[in-house]
N, CA, C and O atoms as CSV, one atom per row, in Angstrom:
chain,resi,resn,atom,element,x,y,z
A,1,MET,N,N,-0.743,-41.512,-1.175
A,1,MET,CA,C,0.760,-41.090,0.230
A,1,MET,C,C,-0.001,-41.731,1.588
A,1,MET,O,O,-1.210,-41.694,1.815
A,2,SER,N,N,0.869,-42.225,2.280
A,2,SER,CA,C,0.928,-42.352,3.376
A,2,SER,C,C,1.005,-40.992,4.091
A,2,SER,O,O,1.631,-40.034,3.638
A,3,GLU,N,N,0.266,-40.987,5.329
A,3,GLU,CA,C,0.459,-40.046,6.385
A,3,GLU,C,C,1.225,-39.851,7.554
A,3,GLU,O,O,1.126,-40.358,8.671
A,4,CYS,N,N,2.170,-38.849,6.989
A,4,CYS,CA,C,3.215,-38.631,7.944
A,4,CYS,C,C,3.303,-37.512,9.341
A,4,CYS,O,O,2.807,-36.394,9.477
A,5,LYS,N,N,3.934,-38.129,10.039
A,5,LYS,CA,C,3.595,-37.132,11.312
A,5,LYS,C,C,4.604,-35.997,11.320
A,5,LYS,O,O,4.308,-35.181,12.193
A,6,LEU,N,N,5.828,-35.632,10.560
A,6,LEU,CA,C,6.851,-34.883,10.862
A,6,LEU,C,C,6.331,-33.855,10.026
A,6,LEU,O,O,5.988,-34.046,8.859
A,7,ASN,N,N,6.266,-32.640,10.689
A,7,ASN,CA,C,6.422,-31.320,10.314
A,7,ASN,C,C,7.616,-30.898,9.590
A,7,ASN,O,O,8.737,-30.815,10.093
A,8,HIS,N,N,7.142,-30.489,7.701
A,8,HIS,CA,C,8.395,-29.824,7.141
A,8,HIS,C,C,8.724,-28.554,7.136
A,8,HIS,O,O,7.927,-27.652,7.397
A,9,THR,N,N,10.240,-28.346,6.759
A,9,THR,CA,C,10.057,-26.738,6.970
A,9,THR,C,C,9.769,-25.764,5.484
A,9,THR,O,O,9.521,-26.171,4.349
A,10,HIS,N,N,9.881,-24.632,5.891
A,10,HIS,CA,C,9.947,-24.233,4.405
A,10,HIS,C,C,11.400,-24.620,3.444
A,10,HIS,O,O,11.370,-24.878,2.241
A,11,GLU,N,N,12.298,-24.595,4.067
A,11,GLU,CA,C,13.695,-25.277,3.251
A,11,GLU,C,C,13.501,-26.531,3.123
A,11,GLU,O,O,14.105,-26.983,2.150
A,12,ASP,N,N,12.610,-27.665,3.989
A,12,ASP,CA,C,12.661,-28.633,3.312
A,12,ASP,C,C,11.751,-28.793,1.980
A,12,ASP,O,O,11.815,-29.790,1.261
A,13,VAL,N,N,11.191,-28.072,1.822
A,13,VAL,CA,C,9.927,-27.693,0.794
A,13,VAL,C,C,10.777,-27.533,-0.146
A,13,VAL,O,O,10.813,-28.277,-1.127
A,14,LYS,N,N,11.555,-26.560,0.032
A,14,LYS,CA,C,12.685,-25.902,-1.129
A,14,LYS,C,C,13.169,-27.200,-1.896
A,14,LYS,O,O,13.023,-27.654,-3.030
A,15,ASN,N,N,13.800,-27.570,-0.758
A,15,ASN,CA,C,15.010,-28.887,-1.137
A,15,ASN,C,C,14.652,-29.827,-1.854
A,15,ASN,O,O,15.329,-30.390,-2.714
A,16,LYS,N,N,13.082,-30.146,-1.398
A,16,LYS,CA,C,12.696,-31.581,-2.170
A,16,LYS,C,C,11.848,-31.068,-3.537
A,16,LYS,O,O,11.725,-31.741,-4.560
A,17,TYR,N,N,11.226,-29.557,-3.287
A,17,TYR,CA,C,11.102,-29.426,-4.978
A,17,TYR,C,C,12.570,-28.861,-5.838
A,17,TYR,O,O,12.459,-28.621,-7.040
A,18,GLU,N,N,13.678,-28.706,-5.270
A,18,GLU,CA,C,14.932,-28.606,-5.854
A,18,GLU,C,C,15.525,-29.728,-6.831
A,18,GLU,O,O,16.070,-29.850,-7.929
A,19,LEU,N,N,14.983,-30.615,-5.518
A,19,LEU,CA,C,15.026,-32.771,-6.449
A,19,LEU,C,C,14.204,-32.842,-7.400
A,19,LEU,O,O,14.825,-33.086,-8.435
A,20,GLN,N,N,13.144,-32.755,-7.570
A,20,GLN,CA,C,12.146,-33.155,-8.030
A,20,GLN,C,C,11.695,-32.194,-9.312
A,20,GLN,O,O,11.019,-32.641,-10.238
A,21,ALA,N,N,12.094,-31.001,-9.256
A,21,ALA,CA,C,11.983,-29.842,-10.671
A,21,ALA,C,C,12.341,-30.168,-12.477
A,21,ALA,O,O,12.059,-29.575,-13.518
A,22,ALA,N,N,13.130,-31.479,-12.122
A,22,ALA,CA,C,13.443,-31.432,-13.491
A,22,ALA,C,C,12.272,-32.580,-14.153
A,22,ALA,O,O,12.211,-33.088,-15.273
A,23,PHE,N,N,11.398,-32.731,-12.942
A,23,PHE,CA,C,10.395,-33.835,-13.380
A,23,PHE,C,C,9.129,-33.200,-13.573
A,23,PHE,O,O,8.260,-33.947,-14.022
A,24,LEU,N,N,8.745,-31.831,-13.317
A,24,LEU,CA,C,7.676,-31.635,-13.077
A,24,LEU,C,C,7.607,-30.402,-14.181
A,24,LEU,O,O,8.664,-29.906,-14.571
A,25,PRO,N,N,6.180,-29.865,-14.733
A,25,PRO,CA,C,6.154,-29.390,-15.896
A,25,PRO,C,C,6.734,-28.447,-15.537
A,25,PRO,O,O,6.948,-28.101,-14.375
A,26,GLU,N,N,7.219,-27.651,-17.053
A,26,GLU,CA,C,7.591,-26.208,-17.072
A,26,GLU,C,C,6.739,-24.953,-16.067
A,26,GLU,O,O,6.998,-24.118,-15.200
A,27,GLU,N,N,5.582,-25.478,-16.852
A,27,GLU,CA,C,4.209,-24.273,-16.434
A,27,GLU,C,C,3.990,-24.329,-14.887
A,27,GLU,O,O,3.338,-23.482,-14.277
A,28,MET,N,N,4.640,-25.489,-14.269
A,28,MET,CA,C,4.123,-25.293,-13.074
A,28,MET,C,C,5.454,-24.876,-12.153
A,28,MET,O,O,5.275,-25.077,-10.951
A,29,LYS,N,N,6.824,-24.302,-12.534
A,29,LYS,CA,C,7.785,-23.268,-12.187
A,29,LYS,C,C,7.444,-22.008,-11.381
A,29,LYS,O,O,7.312,-21.462,-10.286
A,30,PRO,N,N,7.409,-21.958,-12.432
A,30,PRO,CA,C,6.814,-20.395,-12.061
A,30,PRO,C,C,6.156,-20.228,-10.630
A,30,PRO,O,O,6.722,-19.680,-9.685
A,31,LEU,N,N,4.874,-20.780,-10.597
A,31,LEU,CA,C,4.242,-20.928,-9.393
A,31,LEU,C,C,4.668,-21.458,-8.204
A,31,LEU,O,O,4.057,-21.219,-7.163
A,32,PHE,N,N,6.082,-22.461,-8.248
A,32,PHE,CA,C,6.793,-22.763,-7.034
A,32,PHE,C,C,7.408,-21.306,-6.703
A,32,PHE,O,O,7.418,-20.922,-5.533
A,33,HIS,N,N,7.980,-20.404,-7.861
A,33,HIS,CA,C,8.955,-19.249,-7.098
A,33,HIS,C,C,7.528,-18.400,-6.386
A,33,HIS,O,O,7.527,-18.290,-5.160
A,34,GLN,N,N,6.689,-17.989,-6.946
A,34,GLN,CA,C,5.484,-17.611,-6.263
A,34,GLN,C,C,5.284,-18.212,-4.965
A,34,GLN,O,O,5.045,-17.475,-4.010
A,35,PHE,N,N,5.355,-19.470,-4.817
A,35,PHE,CA,C,5.266,-19.876,-3.626
A,35,PHE,C,C,6.065,-19.749,-2.479
A,35,PHE,O,O,5.705,-19.490,-1.331
A,36,PHE,N,N,7.610,-20.039,-3.085
A,36,PHE,CA,C,8.730,-19.564,-2.084
A,36,PHE,C,C,8.793,-18.196,-1.408
A,36,PHE,O,O,9.561,-17.963,-0.475
A,37,GLU,N,N,7.847,-17.196,-1.988
A,37,GLU,CA,C,8.739,-16.177,-1.856
A,37,GLU,C,C,7.396,-15.672,-0.555
A,37,GLU,O,O,7.345,-14.503,-0.171
A,38,LYS,N,N,6.400,-16.759,-0.015
A,38,LYS,CA,C,5.689,-16.451,0.815
A,38,LYS,C,C,5.704,-16.926,1.908
A,38,LYS,O,O,6.813,-17.461,1.929
A,39,GLU,N,N,5.163,-17.148,3.026
A,39,GLU,CA,C,5.089,-18.005,4.015
A,39,GLU,C,C,3.547,-18.748,4.192
A,39,GLU,O,O,2.450,-18.251,3.937
A,40,HIS,N,N,3.800,-19.853,4.620
A,40,HIS,CA,C,2.803,-20.790,4.537
A,40,HIS,C,C,2.396,-21.871,6.319
A,40,HIS,O,O,3.079,-22.050,7.327
A,41,THR,N,N,1.410,-22.198,6.042
A,41,THR,CA,C,1.012,-22.434,7.153
A,41,THR,C,C,1.630,-23.579,7.199
A,41,THR,O,O,1.969,-23.924,6.068
A,42,GLN,N,N,2.009,-24.529,8.246
A,42,GLN,CA,C,2.694,-25.882,8.113
A,42,GLN,C,C,1.566,-26.818,7.632
A,42,GLN,O,O,1.998,-27.938,7.358
A,43,ASP,N,N,-0.228,-26.612,7.391
A,43,ASP,CA,C,-0.393,-27.923,6.883
A,43,ASP,C,C,0.156,-27.668,5.199
A,43,ASP,O,O,0.900,-28.450,4.606
A,44,ILE,N,N,-0.297,-26.641,4.735
A,44,ILE,CA,C,0.275,-26.371,3.222
A,44,ILE,C,C,1.790,-26.950,3.104
A,44,ILE,O,O,2.078,-27.951,2.447
A,45,LEU,N,N,2.498,-26.346,3.672
A,45,LEU,CA,C,4.097,-26.912,3.866
A,45,LEU,C,C,3.351,-28.785,3.171
A,45,LEU,O,O,3.065,-29.273,2.077
A,46,ASN,N,N,3.341,-29.230,4.661
A,46,ASN,CA,C,3.701,-30.462,4.860
A,46,ASN,C,C,2.875,-31.185,3.741
A,46,ASN,O,O,3.245,-32.345,3.565
A,47,GLU,N,N,1.207,-30.511,2.454
A,47,GLU,CA,C,0.842,-31.401,1.675
A,47,GLU,C,C,1.856,-30.826,0.665
A,47,GLU,O,O,1.798,-31.631,-0.264
A,48,VAL,N,N,2.723,-29.908,0.346
A,48,VAL,CA,C,3.082,-29.454,-0.694
A,48,VAL,C,C,4.773,-30.297,-0.783
A,48,VAL,O,O,5.527,-30.418,-1.749
A,49,PHE,N,N,4.925,-30.780,0.690
A,49,PHE,CA,C,6.000,-31.578,0.599
A,49,PHE,C,C,5.921,-32.942,0.163
A,49,PHE,O,O,6.907,-33.485,-0.337
A,50,HIS,N,N,5.027,-33.431,0.285
A,50,HIS,CA,C,4.341,-34.939,0.297
A,50,HIS,C,C,3.860,-35.059,-1.027
A,50,HIS,O,O,3.977,-36.193,-1.491
A,51,LEU,N,N,3.320,-34.153,-1.810
A,51,LEU,CA,C,3.147,-33.903,-3.070
A,51,LEU,C,C,4.459,-34.094,-4.277
A,51,LEU,O,O,4.433,-34.823,-5.268
A,52,LEU,N,N,5.439,-33.298,-3.874
A,52,LEU,CA,C,6.641,-33.498,-4.080
A,52,LEU,C,C,7.487,-34.738,-4.288
A,52,LEU,O,O,7.950,-35.180,-5.340
A,53,LYS,N,N,7.596,-35.256,-2.897
A,53,LYS,CA,C,7.998,-36.387,-2.557
A,53,LYS,C,C,7.856,-37.773,-3.332
A,53,LYS,O,O,6.847,-38.478,-3.312
A,54,LYS,N,N,9.311,-38.105,-4.176
A,54,LYS,CA,C,9.107,-39.092,-4.931
A,54,LYS,C,C,8.252,-38.931,-5.837
A,54,LYS,O,O,7.660,-39.942,-6.216
A,55,TYR,N,N,7.890,-37.486,-6.526
A,55,TYR,CA,C,7.367,-37.476,-7.712
A,55,TYR,C,C,8.009,-37.975,-9.054
A,55,TYR,O,O,7.410,-37.760,-10.107
A,56,ASP,N,N,9.094,-38.569,-9.048
A,56,ASP,CA,C,9.544,-39.068,-9.967
A,56,ASP,C,C,9.948,-40.544,-10.481
A,56,ASP,O,O,10.592,-41.020,-11.415
A,57,LEU,N,N,9.187,-41.031,-9.315
A,57,LEU,CA,C,9.130,-42.401,-9.060
A,57,LEU,C,C,7.563,-43.029,-9.437
A,57,LEU,O,O,7.331,-44.024,-10.124
A,58,ALA,N,N,6.608,-42.158,-8.789
A,58,ALA,CA,C,5.241,-42.141,-9.256
A,58,ALA,C,C,4.903,-42.475,-10.980
A,58,ALA,O,O,5.421,-42.102,-12.033
A,59,THR,N,N,3.900,-43.261,-10.666
A,59,THR,CA,C,3.544,-43.420,-11.971
A,59,THR,C,C,2.672,-42.510,-13.106
A,59,THR,O,O,2.049,-41.574,-12.605
A,60,GLU,N,N,2.566,-42.652,-14.401
A,60,GLU,CA,C,2.124,-41.579,-14.829
A,60,GLU,C,C,0.616,-41.100,-14.243
A,60,GLU,O,O,0.520,-39.925,-13.888
A,61,GLU,N,N,-0.287,-41.771,-14.157
A,61,GLU,CA,C,-1.239,-41.670,-13.341
A,61,GLU,C,C,-1.360,-40.515,-12.128
A,61,GLU,O,O,-1.929,-39.437,-11.958
A,62,GLU,N,N,-0.360,-41.528,-11.302
A,62,GLU,CA,C,-0.124,-40.650,-9.699
A,62,GLU,C,C,0.329,-39.194,-10.321
A,62,GLU,O,O,-0.283,-38.169,-10.020
A,63,GLN,N,N,1.234,-39.195,-11.039
A,63,GLN,CA,C,2.256,-37.730,-11.455
A,63,GLN,C,C,0.883,-36.960,-11.580
A,63,GLN,O,O,0.530,-36.284,-10.614
A,64,GLY,N,N,0.113,-37.014,-12.666
A,64,GLY,CA,C,-1.216,-36.361,-12.991
A,64,GLY,C,C,-2.311,-36.196,-11.937
A,64,GLY,O,O,-3.164,-35.316,-12.042
A,65,ASN,N,N,-2.262,-37.218,-10.734
A,65,ASN,CA,C,-3.038,-36.845,-9.832
A,65,ASN,C,C,-2.720,-35.273,-9.021
A,65,ASN,O,O,-3.505,-34.343,-8.840
A,66,ARG,N,N,-0.790,-35.438,-8.504
A,66,ARG,CA,C,-0.674,-34.681,-8.160
A,66,ARG,C,C,-0.208,-33.907,-8.977
A,66,ARG,O,O,1.008,-34.082,-8.913
A,67,TYR,N,N,-0.395,-33.245,-9.623
A,67,TYR,CA,C,0.249,-32.558,-10.693
A,67,TYR,C,C,-0.879,-31.388,-10.267
A,67,TYR,O,O,-0.741,-30.235,-9.857
A,68,ASN,N,N,-2.329,-32.405,-10.618
A,68,ASN,CA,C,-3.796,-31.473,-10.074
A,68,ASN,C,C,-3.584,-31.004,-9.170
A,68,ASN,O,O,-3.511,-29.775,-9.177
A,69,ARG,N,N,-3.369,-31.765,-7.881
A,69,ARG,CA,C,-3.524,-31.173,-6.529
A,69,ARG,C,C,-2.534,-30.018,-6.188
A,69,ARG,O,O,-2.927,-29.098,-5.470
A,70,LEU,N,N,-1.221,-30.034,-6.693
A,70,LEU,CA,C,0.163,-28.918,-6.912
A,70,LEU,C,C,-0.802,-27.910,-7.494
A,70,LEU,O,O,-1.150,-27.084,-6.650
A,71,ASN,N,N,-1.256,-27.762,-8.514
A,71,ASN,CA,C,-1.673,-26.754,-9.332
A,71,ASN,C,C,-3.083,-25.953,-7.682
A,71,ASN,O,O,-2.932,-24.999,-6.920
A,72,LEU,N,N,-3.996,-26.746,-7.798
A,72,LEU,CA,C,-5.011,-26.157,-6.961
A,72,LEU,C,C,-4.470,-25.881,-5.829
A,72,LEU,O,O,-4.921,-24.827,-5.381
A,73,VAL,N,N,-3.585,-26.440,-5.069
A,73,VAL,CA,C,-3.447,-25.742,-4.225
A,73,VAL,C,C,-1.943,-24.322,-4.301
A,73,VAL,O,O,-2.013,-23.303,-3.612
A,74,LEU,N,N,-1.071,-24.533,-5.000
A,74,LEU,CA,C,-0.089,-23.234,-5.723
A,74,LEU,C,C,-1.233,-22.145,-5.967
A,74,LEU,O,O,-1.533,-21.334,-5.091
A,75,LYS,N,N,-1.869,-22.185,-7.258
A,75,LYS,CA,C,-2.800,-21.316,-7.504
A,75,LYS,C,C,-3.973,-20.911,-6.707
A,75,LYS,O,O,-4.825,-20.327,-7.377
A,76,ASN,N,N,-4.263,-21.073,-5.381
A,76,ASN,CA,C,-5.329,-20.684,-3.964
A,76,ASN,C,C,-4.252,-20.495,-3.034
A,76,ASN,O,O,-4.559,-20.722,-1.864
A,77,ILE,N,N,-3.347,-20.220,-3.202
A,77,ILE,CA,C,-2.420,-19.763,-1.858
A,77,ILE,C,C,-2.331,-18.565,-1.948
A,77,ILE,O,O,-1.704,-17.927,-1.102
């Protein structure tokens, strides 16, 4: 993934999640619901946004990598 200099808001991440939710595994959805109930650092918001960005267009291998990283982030915050 390319490096982005923009800071994404909580609302940006939520909107991106809503666009990509249909492409994410069902077991990940409760983790996102918990995620959106809390405040997070800018670094976490940016990382989750970019892991979600174009998730639907990523190769199966890339989706697997993003899934693993999202799980790691969402379960450890």
